[in-house]
C-alpha positions, -999 to 999 in steps of 0.1 A, spaced: 444 97 204 480 103 214 482 74 239 466 49 214 489 61 186 519 57 208 508 22 218 503 11 182 536 27 172 554 7 199 537 -26 189 545 -19 152 582 -13 161 583 -47 177 567 -66 149 589 -48 123 619 -65 139 605 -98 127 594 -85 93 557 -88 100 531 -62 90 521 -36 115 487 -28 130 465 -2 113 438 17 133 418 20 101 413 -17 99 386 -33 120 404 -66 125 436 -47 136 415 -27 161 403 -60 175 439 -72 178 449 -40 195 421 -43 220 431 -79 228 467 -68 231 459 -40 255 438 -64 275 467 -88 277 491 -60 286 468 -51 315 471 -86 330 490 -85 364 519 -105 350 524 -83 320 516 -51 337 542 -56 364 567 -75 342 564 -104 366 570 -82 396 601 -65 382 587 -30 379 584 -5 408 550 7 419 554 40 402 564 23 369 534 0 372 511 29 378 524 49 348 521 18 326 485 12 338 475 49 332 490 47 296 473 14 288 439 24 301 441 58 283 449 39 251 420 16 257 396 45 263 408 61 231 403 29 211 368 24 225 360 60 216 372 53 180 354 19 178 330 11 206 328 -26 195 364 -31 207 352 -29 243 340 -65 241 376 -77 237 388 -60 269 379 -76 302 384 -44 323 361 -23 301 331 -47 299 
């Protein structure tokens, strides 16, 4: 769960800047939002930062995101339906 916890922590740090509530893994709606966010982050444009990242950075980012996705699916199998790669 460390990859997923780190992912949620990073997302919550960003939303805190704008004074919005963070995501909570104990909330089903938030788990769905996390799944959708991971799916979005795995898109080629987001994954590579529009081609600005090196291949090693992209690979590291991909591994972290897919590990977080697997941990989320293990926590709540219904979230897999919100992630294209894991359907």
